[in-house]
Structures are given as C-alpha cells and as structure tokens.
C-alpha positions in Angstrom: -9.6 -50.3 2.8 -8.3 -46.9 1.5 -6.8 -45.9 5.1 -4.9 -49.0 5.1 -3.4 -48.4 1.5 -2.1 -44.9 2.4 -0.5 -46.8 5.2 1.3 -49.1 3.0 2.0 -46.4 0.6 3.7 -44.3 3.4 5.7 -47.1 4.9 7.0 -47.6 1.2 7.9 -44.2 0.5 9.5 -43.5 3.6 12.0 -46.9 2.9 12.4 -45.6 -0.3 14.2 -42.5 0.6 15.8 -43.8 3.5 14.2 -41.4 6.2 12.5 -44.2 8.5 12.6 -44.0 12.2 10.7 -45.9 14.8 8.3 -43.4 14.8 7.0 -39.8 14.5 9.2 -38.5 17.4 12.3 -37.0 17.3 14.6 -40.0 19.2 16.0 -38.7 22.2 19.6 -39.2 23.4 21.5 -42.3 24.2 21.3 -43.1 28.2 24.6 -44.5 28.9 25.0 -46.5 31.9 27.3 -49.5 33.2 27.9 -52.4 30.8 27.0 -56.2 31.9 29.4 -58.2 34.4 32.7 -59.0 32.7 33.3 -55.6 30.8 35.8 -53.1 31.6 35.0 -50.3 33.9 36.1 -47.8 31.0 33.2 -48.6 29.0 29.7 -47.5 29.1 26.8 -49.2 27.3 23.2 -48.6 26.4 20.2 -50.1 24.5 18.3 -48.1 21.9 14.7 -49.3 20.8 14.6 -50.3 16.7 11.7 -51.5 14.7 11.7 -55.5 14.4 10.5 -55.3 11.1 11.3 -51.9 9.4 8.2 -52.4 7.0 6.3 -51.6 10.0 8.6 -49.1 11.8 6.0 -48.0 14.4 5.2 -51.6 15.4 7.0 -54.1 17.7 10.4 -53.2 18.9 13.3 -54.8 19.4 16.6 -53.5 21.6 20.1 -53.0 19.8 23.1 -52.8 22.6 25.7 -50.5 21.9 28.9 -49.5 23.8 31.2 -46.1 24.4 34.6 -45.9 24.7 35.1 -41.9 25.7 37.9 -40.0 23.5 41.3 -39.7 25.8 41.7 -35.8 24.6 38.2 -34.4 24.8 39.9 -31.0 23.8 40.4 -31.9 20.4 37.6 -34.7 19.9 36.3 -34.9 16.4 33.1 -37.1 17.5 31.7 -40.1 17.7 33.0 -43.5 15.5 30.8 -46.1 15.2 32.6 -49.3 14.7 31.5 -52.9 13.7 34.0 -55.9 14.2 32.8 -58.1 11.3 31.3 -61.5 11.7 28.4 -61.9 11.0 28.0 -62.6 14.8 30.6 -60.5 16.2 29.8 -58.2 19.0 31.2 -54.7 19.0 30.4 -54.2 22.6 33.1 -56.7 23.5 35.6 -55.4 21.4 35.4 -52.4 22.9 36.1 -53.8 26.2 39.0 -56.0 24.9 40.3 -52.7 23.7 39.8 -51.2 27.0 41.4 -53.9 28.5 44.3 -54.9 26.5 45.0 -52.3 23.4 45.8 -53.0 20.2 42.5 -52.9 18.1 42.3 -49.2 17.6 45.2 -46.9 16.9 46.2 -44.4 19.8 45.2 -41.6 17.5 41.6 -42.5 17.0 41.4 -43.6 20.6 42.4 -39.6 21.1 40.1 -38.1 18.8 36.7 -40.0 18.8 34.5 -41.3 21.1 34.3 -44.9 19.8 30.7 -46.7 19.5 30.7 -50.3 19.4 27.6 -52.2 18.0 25.8 -54.7 18.4 23.9 -55.7 15.3 20.8 -57.0 15.9 20.5 -60.6 17.3 24.2 -60.3 18.8 25.7 -59.9 22.1 23.4 -57.3 24.3 20.9 -56.5 21.4 17.8 -59.0 21.3 18.9 -62.3 21.1 18.7 -65.0 18.5 18.5 -68.2 20.3 18.8 -71.7 19.6 19.2 -75.3 20.3 22.7 -76.1 21.6 22.5 -79.6 22.0 21.6 -79.7 18.0 24.5 -77.2 17.0 27.3 -79.3 18.8 26.0 -82.4 17.2 28.9 -82.7 14.6 28.0 -82.6 11.0 29.8 -83.7 8.0 29.5 -80.8 5.3 31.0 -82.7 2.7 28.1 -85.2 1.7 29.3 -88.1 -0.5 25.9 -90.0 -0.9 22.3 -88.4 -1.2 21.5 -90.3 2.3 24.3 -88.3 3.7 23.2 -84.8 2.3 19.5 -85.8 3.8 20.8 -86.2 6.9 22.6 -82.4 6.8 19.7 -80.9 5.6 18.1 -82.5 8.3 20.2 -81.1 11.0 19.8 -77.9 9.3 15.8 -78.1 9.8 16.1 -79.4 13.2 18.8 -76.5 13.8 16.7 -73.6 12.3 13.6 -75.1 13.9 14.9 -74.7 17.3 15.8 -71.3 16.2 12.7 -70.3 15.1 10.8 -72.0 18.1 13.1 -69.9 20.7 13.6 -66.8 18.9 10.3 -66.0 17.2 9.7 -63.3 14.7 13.3 -61.7 15.2 14.6 -64.9 13.1 13.1 -63.3 9.9 14.7 -59.6 10.3 18.6 -60.0 11.0 19.4 -59.2 7.7 22.3 -56.7 6.8 19.6 -54.2 5.3 17.6 -54.3 8.7 21.0 -53.7 10.4 21.8 -50.5 8.7 18.7 -48.8 9.4 19.3 -49.0 12.9 22.7 -47.6 12.5 21.0 -44.7 10.9 18.4 -44.2 14.3 22.0 -44.6 16.5 23.5 -41.7 14.4 20.4 -39.8 15.5 20.3 -40.6 19.2 23.7 -39.9 18.9 22.9 -36.2 18.0 25.2 -36.9 15.0 24.1 -34.8 11.4 26.4 -37.5 9.5 27.7 -40.9 10.5 31.6 -41.8 10.7 31.7 -45.2 10.6 34.7 -48.2 10.8 33.2 -51.6 9.5 35.4 -54.5 9.3 35.0 -57.7 7.3 30.8 -58.3 7.7 30.9 -54.7 8.9 31.6 -53.3 5.3 28.6 -55.1 4.3 26.8 -52.9 6.9 28.6 -49.7 5.8 27.6 -50.3 2.1 24.2 -50.9 2.8 24.2 -47.6 4.7 25.9 -45.5 2.1 23.2 -47.1 -0.5 20.4 -46.1 1.8 21.2 -42.9 3.3 23.6 -41.4 0.6 23.5 -37.9 2.2 24.0 -39.2 5.7 27.6 -40.4 6.1 30.5 -38.2 7.1 33.2 -41.0 6.5 32.8 -44.5 5.6 36.2 -46.6 6.0 35.4 -50.1 5.0 38.2 -52.6 5.7 37.9 -56.3 4.3 35.2 -56.1 1.9 31.9 -58.1 2.0 30.3 -57.2 -1.4 26.7 -58.8 -1.7 26.6 -58.9 -5.3 27.5 -62.6 -6.4 25.7 -65.8 -5.7 26.7 -68.2 -3.1 28.3 -70.5 -5.9 30.9 -67.7 -7.1 31.3 -66.3 -3.8 32.1 -69.7 -2.4 34.9 -70.3 -5.0 35.9 -66.7 -4.8 36.5 -67.1 -0.9 37.9 -70.4 -0.9 40.5 -69.2 -3.9 41.8 -66.6 -1.4 41.8 -69.5 1.3 44.0 -71.2 -0.8 46.5 -68.5 -1.8 46.8 -67.4 1.9 47.2 -71.4 2.8 50.2 -71.3 0.3 51.7 -68.4 1.4 51.9 -69.4 4.9 53.3 -72.5 3.9 55.8 -70.7 2.1 56.6 -68.4 5.1 57.4 -71.8 7.4 59.9 -72.9 4.6 62.4 -69.7 6.0 60.9 -68.1 9.4 62.4 -69.1 12.6 58.9 -68.7 14.5 57.5 -71.6 12.4 58.1 -75.1 14.4 57.2 -76.7 10.9 60.6 -75.0 9.5 61.6 -76.6 6.5 59.1 -79.0 6.0 56.4 -79.7 3.1 53.7 -78.0 5.0 51.2 -78.2 2.4 51.7 -82.1 2.1 50.9 -82.2 6.0 48.2 -80.3 5.6 46.6 -82.4 2.8 47.3 -85.8 5.2 45.9 -84.0 8.1 42.5 -83.6 5.7 42.4 -86.6 4.5 43.0 -88.4 7.6 40.5 -86.4 9.0 38.1 -87.3 6.4 38.7 -91.1 7.1 38.2 -91.0 10.8 38.0 -87.9 12.8 41.4 -86.8 14.2 41.4 -87.0 18.2 41.0 -84.2 20.1 42.2 -85.3 24.1 42.5 -81.5 25.5 38.8 -80.6 24.7 37.9 -82.6 27.8 39.3 -79.2 29.6 38.6 -77.0 27.2 34.9 -77.5 26.3 35.7 -78.4 22.7 34.8 -81.6 20.5 36.9 -84.5 21.2 37.4 -85.3 17.5 37.9 -83.0 14.8 36.2 -83.8 11.3 37.4 -82.8 7.8 35.0 -79.9 7.4 35.6 -78.7 10.9 39.7 -78.5 10.4 39.1 -76.9 7.3 36.7 -74.1 8.6 38.8 -73.6 11.6 42.1 -73.5 9.5 41.0 -70.5 7.7 40.2 -68.6 11.0 43.9 -69.8 12.1 45.0 -67.7 9.2 43.0 -64.4 9.9 46.0 -62.8 11.7 49.7 -63.3 10.4 51.1 -61.4 13.6 49.5 -63.0 17.1 46.7 -60.5 18.2 46.3 -60.7 22.2 42.8 -62.4 22.9 41.8 -62.5 19.4 44.5 -64.4 17.4 47.4 -66.9 17.8 48.7 -66.0 14.3 50.9 -67.9 11.7 53.4 -69.2 14.3 50.7 -70.3 16.5 49.1 -72.0 13.3 52.0 -74.1 12.9 52.0 -75.1 16.3 48.4 -76.3 16.2 49.1 -78.3 12.8 52.4 -80.0 14.6 50.5 -81.2 17.5 47.3 -82.3 15.4 49.9 -84.6 13.4 51.4 -85.7 16.7 48.0 -86.6 17.6 46.4 -83.8 19.4 44.1 -82.0 17.2 42.4 -79.8 19.9 43.9 -76.8 18.4 41.3 -76.9 15.5 38.3 -78.2 17.4 35.5 -76.5 17.6 34.0 -75.4 21.1 30.8 -76.8 22.6 28.0 -74.3 23.1 26.5 -74.8 26.4 23.9 -71.6 26.5 20.8 -71.0 24.2 22.0 -67.6 23.2 25.7 -67.6 21.4 26.8 -65.1 18.8 27.4 -68.4 16.1 23.9 -68.6 16.4 22.9 -65.3 15.3 26.0 -65.1 13.0 24.3 -68.3 11.0 20.9 -66.6 11.0 22.2 -63.4 9.1 24.1 -65.9 6.7 20.8 -67.4 6.3 19.0 -64.5 5.1 22.1 -63.0 2.8 24.3 -65.7 1.9 22.2 -68.6 1.1 23.0 -71.1 -1.8 20.2 -70.4 -4.8 20.4 -74.4 -5.4 19.1 -76.9 -3.8 19.4 -81.0 -3.6 22.3 -83.4 -3.5 23.2 -83.1 -7.3 23.6 -79.6 -7.3 25.6 -79.4 -4.0 28.3 -82.1 -5.4 28.7 -79.9 -8.5 29.8 -77.4 -6.0 32.0 -79.9 -3.8 33.5 -81.0 -6.8 33.9 -77.3 -8.5 35.5 -76.4 -4.9 38.0 -79.4 -4.7 38.8 -78.7 -8.7 39.7 -75.1 -7.8 41.1 -75.2 -4.6 42.8 -78.5 -4.3 44.2 -77.9 -0.5 41.3 -76.2 1.2 38.9 -78.6 -1.1 36.5 -75.6 -1.5 36.0 -74.9 2.1 34.9 -71.1 2.9 32.9 -69.3 5.4 30.4 -69.0 2.1 30.1 -72.9 2.1 29.1 -73.1 5.8 26.0 -71.2 4.6 25.8 -73.1 1.9 25.4 -76.2 3.5 24.2 -75.4 7.3 21.3 -73.4 5.8 19.9 -76.0 3.7 16.3 -75.9 4.9 16.5 -73.0 7.1 13.2 -72.3 7.9 13.2 -68.5 7.0 12.7 -66.8 3.6 15.4 -65.5 1.8 14.9 -62.1 2.2 18.1 -60.4 1.3 19.8 -62.5 -1.5 22.1 -60.9 -3.7 21.8 -57.6 -5.8 23.2 -55.6 -8.4 22.6 -52.2 -6.5 25.0 -49.2 -6.6 25.6 -47.2 -4.0 26.3 -43.1 -4.1 27.2 -41.8 -0.9 27.8 -37.7 -1.2 30.9 -38.2 0.5 34.1 -40.3 -0.8 34.2 -43.6 0.6 37.4 -45.6 1.9 37.5 -49.4 0.8 40.5 -51.0 2.4 41.8 -54.6 1.3 45.2 -56.8 2.1 46.2 -58.4 -1.6 46.1 -62.0 0.3 43.3 -61.9 2.6 42.1 -65.2 3.3 38.5 -64.4 4.2 37.4 -61.6 2.1 38.9 -61.7 -1.6 40.5 -59.1 -2.9 38.2 -59.3 -6.0 35.8 -58.1 -3.6 37.2 -54.9 -2.7 37.5 -54.4 -6.4 33.8 -55.2 -6.9 32.8 -53.0 -3.8 34.7 -49.8 -5.1 33.2 -50.2 -8.8 29.7 -50.4 -6.9 30.4 -47.6 -4.7 30.3 -43.9 -6.5 33.4 -41.8 -5.5 34.9 -44.2 -3.6 38.7 -45.0 -3.5 40.3 -48.5 -2.9 43.4 -48.5 -0.8 45.3 -52.0 -1.1 47.7 -53.2 1.8 49.9 -55.4 -0.1 50.0 -58.5 2.4 48.7 -61.2 4.5 46.2 -61.2 6.9 42.3 -60.2 7.3 41.6 -56.4 7.7 44.4 -53.8 7.9 43.2 -51.5 10.3 44.8 -51.6 14.1 47.7 -53.1 12.6 51.5 -51.3 12.8 52.1 -49.4 9.4 51.0 -46.9 6.9 47.9 -48.5 6.1 46.4 -47.9 9.4 48.0 -43.9 9.2 46.1 -43.9 5.6 42.9 -44.9 7.6 43.3 -42.7 10.3 43.9 -39.5 8.1 40.6 -40.1 6.3 38.4 -40.6 9.7 39.9 -37.8 11.3 40.2 -35.0 8.7 38.2 -36.9 5.4 41.4 -37.0 3.2 41.7 -40.0 1.1 44.7 -41.5 -0.6 45.2 -41.3 -4.4 43.0 -44.0 -6.3 45.3 -47.2 -6.7 47.6 -46.4 -4.1 49.2 -49.5 -2.5 50.7 -49.6 0.4 53.7 -52.0 2.1 52.3 -54.9 4.5 
C-alpha cells in the first residue's frame, strides 16, 4: 500500500508542478508525413501520443493530431507558432489546409516567419475521436421547453445522445476537458523541440491558452489570445453575458442594414423581421426546402434559428469557406421571410465521427449548468428573454445548459477563480461588439492573467486576427518580437 501511496503522491506533485509528460523518457521529435485525403499538399501532418487520463500519465494513450504549414521565408524564421481556431470542436489542421488552399486566415508576415502548427484538441478531427449516434443528434429538439413534459423530453434526448457517445467513445468522453488539452499542448511543445511555446488561440483556443499559462507559467514565449472565453463564471451568468453580446451585435447589424447598399434589407425594420421569424418558428418550424439537396434539416425551429443566427453574425465581411458575412446573413433572412429558411437550418450528420459531437462533449465537461430541473431552466429562459428580447436568451452557452442536462460524464472542469502568472506578458485581444465572446470576458481574462495586456478593436465580429487592419499588425508584432501594445490601447475596426 505504501508503494501505491508513493505513486499517487508522485502523480499529484507532478500535476501540481505542471511538469508531467507521458513517461520518463524525453519525447522524440514529431514525425511529419502526408495528411489525410482532402488536405492541401502543402500541409504535413502527424499524430503524437498523450495520456488518456493525465492523472495516470503512464497509462493508456490517445492520439493528438497536428499539422504543419512551413514558413515561406526559412532564412528569417522565428520558430513554431501553435494555433487553435476555437470551437470547441474546430480542427486546427483543417484550418491550415484551408489557409494553404485559399489564404485569408494568417497574415503574410506570420506565414513568412513561422512554421504554423495547427492542433486538433483531443476528440476532434485527426485526434482520437469522440463518436456518437448521428440519428439521435439529427433528431430536432426544442431547447426552450414550455412545460415540464417538454423539459423531460429534452433531458431524455440529452441522456440518450450522451449514452450513445459513452458507448461509442469509451473513457475518452471523460477526458476531453480543456485542462487536459493544455497539458497535451505542452507535450507538443516538447516534441517540437521548443524551449518555450508561441501560441495563437482564437475563441475557445483562448481558454486553452489561459490554462497553459496557468499550468506552465515559465514555458511561454508569447501567448496571443484572440476572442476571450473566460472560465470563471457559472453557466447562468455566462449565458446572460453572451446573449447580451449577441443582442448588441444583432442591433448593430440592423443599424448597418439601414444604410449599407450591400444589405438586401436596406431601409427595412430588420429587428422586427427577425422577431417575426422567431415567433413564427416557435409556433411552427419554418420550411427549409433547399435542405433536400443541401443535407440539412427540412424545418427550422426557433431554437435552431437563434443558434444559427448567432453564427451568421460572427464575421462582418465575407470570409471564403468560413462565413458569408453580414450581407450573406441579410440574404438568408430575406429568403426566410419569403418561405425558404434553408440558410438558417442545421446540417445533418451522417457519420458517428463529427466535430460537433466533440464540441458538445467538451462543453459538457467545462460549461454545463450548475442547476437542474424544469423550474430552474424556466427561470433561466425568463431571465434571458427579459434581458435580451430579440435573441431571447439564446447563445452557445445556452446550448450547453440544455444539451448537457443528463450528460453521462462527471462535471470534471467546472468554473474556477484561477489566476495565471506567466513569466512573459500575454496579449489578450477582443472586439468591443463581439457577438460570441463578450468583451467583458476579455476584461475578466486580463484581470486573471498577471502581466497581461488587453488590446481592444473598436468594431464588430468575432475575433480579430487575420482581418485587414492595425489590430492584426499589432498581433503580428507581438508574436514576432514580443512587443505588447500600451495598456488600454483601442484600435479602429
């Protein structure tokens, strides 16, 4: 028994010190090779082994998928830049392939000076996957139950879907939390041969970066966290904060539509149109006839409309392969009022491996509600509708509150009032009118990260890096030279 106790103590000390690796041997270099079919030929891929359970670093292993896009100017290369695009559930390897194919994600200067390393967090993309039953996922559910019976139906759906994930994924479902991902990133740093990490995280990627700074305070060269997702608020407060940011973005979109020639709804009461569509969808799902060919649900509920409309606001300008921008959102609303809500529908999933499944699995370990039962959810719905009358309390956080109602894993990574104390300054970036990661979260992350600087972009859209303008230039300077802007810097859109 003393031997077991010593082993447990050693693991505890290792975790506390932030120095665990997947064994006693120094990890070898990453072995790069061809990527899976469909990836651009300029991108090289690899997998590295990491512990399934970081409390048992010498136990079972899973694979973490990574990809590399080599620096275009090797003579002036700074080093490796590890990148996570967010989600949770987004695959950094796919973003690198998209960059190689179409550009527009990274600036030319960063592409010149760094090997970009895209990561697929555990459960996502080319990593050991989360697997679930697509038939249950594709079943439409009302996320705003009006009765106890409707609540029970939603909770039963959550239980059924979560059970399917448990049966098909196994133990991994318990270990896709963000703390584990941050530990995986440090294994990657070592395998890359880097003394310190240079990291660009967007949206959910900022949560990974914050955890890394907390766990490995002396192992960072530069951490650029763009679109801050702070993990210190309970789900109810997070939901109201995010829904309020979404509401403000929708109002600004409506104001833009009043005067901009690229808006097909120019001069019209866009907020009233939006409200009418949500009300109609609540009474009877909106038809989506284009889904027969597009592979999406053939009818759009109010909760589906509210969830997908938030995504349509993420980028003000169109981004090839990623977003239609605000002009595209206006066209979608115009088509919906004319009887075709296809653009607001959710795609159907055909396979048991889908990054949406992994995203929900992460959300249920990190962001689920700390309350249960229909009366408590009814209070949350009432609060959301009162505080945000147009978006009615809808948000990505709200989907975790409802879709994780009876999730089969323990709540292993609940919100905590942690402080990160990295030895080098961290750059935190947020737009003032981000519809998804509220500006207040960036202020909280700055307060919780010692020595950090908040760079504000006075404008719209989710995240700032890669868009033309002075904010991307400032992030470039930080990543290349470590230079941080003066505290309180606000840059134009």
